[in-house]
C-alpha positions, 0 to 999 in steps of 0.5 A: 409482769413489771406492774407488779415487780414496781409494786412489790418493789414500793411496798418493801421501800415504803414499807407497805403491809405484808399482806400485799407484800407477799402476794406480789412475792407470790405473783413474781415466782409463780411468774418466774417458774411460768418461763422458765418451765415454758423456754422449757418446753419449747428448748424441747420443743425444738431440740426434739424434731430438729 
């Protein structure tokens, strides 16, 4: 995630190719959604067993 974020930041700053920027945005969005879903599942399991 950190490497993708850095790459994205450099592409945006240096006017990189739109396709590479979109690719990085998609990866970062999917990672964010994955973290949110994983956290929600963790909390649901944690509090349903408590």
